[in-house]
N, C-alpha and C positions, 0 to 999 in steps of 0.2 A: 504494499500499499504506499503510495506516495506521501512524503511528509510535507506539510505546509510550510515548514521552515526552509526547505529547499527551493521554495518558490522564488523565481527570478524573471520578472517581466522584460528586463532589459535584453533578453535573448530573442525577443520577438520584434522584427522590423515591420512585419505585416500585421496590422491590427485594425479590426472593425470596432467602431465606437457607436453606442446608441443608449437610449434609456430602455429600461425593462418595460415592455408593453403589457397592458392589463391581461391580455389574452394568454400570456405565458405564466400567470399567477394561478396557483391551485387554491383549493378550499382552505388550506392552512395558512394562506397569505404569503407564501414564498414561491419562488420560480419552480415549476415542475421540472423533474429531471429530463423529461423529453425535449424541453425547450433547449437544453444545452446541446443536444444532438442536432436540432435544427440550426442553432447558432454555428455549430461546427460546419454543417453543410454550406451555410452562407459564407463562412470564412474560406472554405476550400474554393468556392466559386471566385471569391476576390483574389485568392492566390493564383488560381488557374488563369484568370484574365490579366492581372496586373504584373505577375512575376513570370509565369510560363508563356505568357502571350498566346494563349489558346482560347478560342471562343467556347462557351459552356455548352453550346449545341453544335460544335464542330465534329469533324471526322475522328480526331483523336481526343482522348480524355482519360478518365480513370474511374474505377468502380471501388467500393468499399469491400475489403476482405474481412476485416475485424475492426471493432471500435469498442473503446472502454473509457470510462470516466471515473474519477474519484472526486467526492464532493467534501469541502471543508467547512463551508458556512453558507447559510441561505442568502439569496438576493431577493429583493422585494420590488414591488411595483415602483416604477419611476427611478430606481437606482440607476446611476450612470455606469455602464458596463463597457469593459474592454475584453474583446476575445482576440488573443494573439495566436498565430499559427506559423509554423516553421516546418521544414522538411528536416528530419533528424537523421534519416538513413535513406541511402540510394542503393538499390539493388539492380539486378539485371532486368527483371520484369515487374518489380514492385518497389515501393518506397513507403516511409512512414511519415505521417504528419504528427506533430506534437502540438497540443493546444493548451493555452492558459486562459482562465476567465478570472478577472478581478473587478473589484468595485473601483472606478476611476477616482472617486472623491478622496479615498484614503489609501488606495493601493491594496486593500485586503483581499487576499486570495480566496476565490469561491470554489474553484475546481481546476483540475487539470485532466487532460486526456490524450489518447493516442489512437491513431487509426492506421491500419495497414492498407495501402492502396494498390491496385493493380492497374498498370497502364493498359489501356484498352482501345481497340479500334471499334468505334461505335456503328460504323456502316457495315463492316464484316462480321461484327460481334464476336471478337476473339481478343485474347490477350496479345500484347506486343511488347517488344523491348522498350525500356524507358528511353525516349528519344534523346540523342546527344544534345539537342538544342535546349531541352529541359535541364539536363545535367549541367550545362554550361551556365544557364540562367540561375540555378540554384547555387552553384559555386560562387558566382558573382554577387548574388544578393545576400546570402545568409552570413551573419557575422561570425557564426561558429560553423565550420565545415561539417556536412553530414557524414556519418559513419559509412563506410563502404565494406561490405563483407569480403 
């Protein structure tokens, strides 16, 4: 289980910022766990467009192989939120995204996550090698180089 004391938002150059919308709050008054998965999906789209320079509805993309989140403290309606995303590992046909979610007003960590992604040809519907252009973009963008097996 990740330790919130290891939380370091400075490792994330790609960050989505927003206020928690009411529809993401559950009956207990805090953000429902499913919202974090939606936020991760939005952050992946941001990364795909801004860093990898690929359209989200283009020929090349990626699909989720596995995703997990660890939660540290609740977020509530209208909290200012940051969702950071980075590629932490690059493999032959797959790579890992790492996520950090924190309250922007005080930097308090709310959650961390990781997903294994599979590079994918959306037209022919099969996995592909991670394109060299993506590898180059990640190496140029990330402040900490991704692990390579």
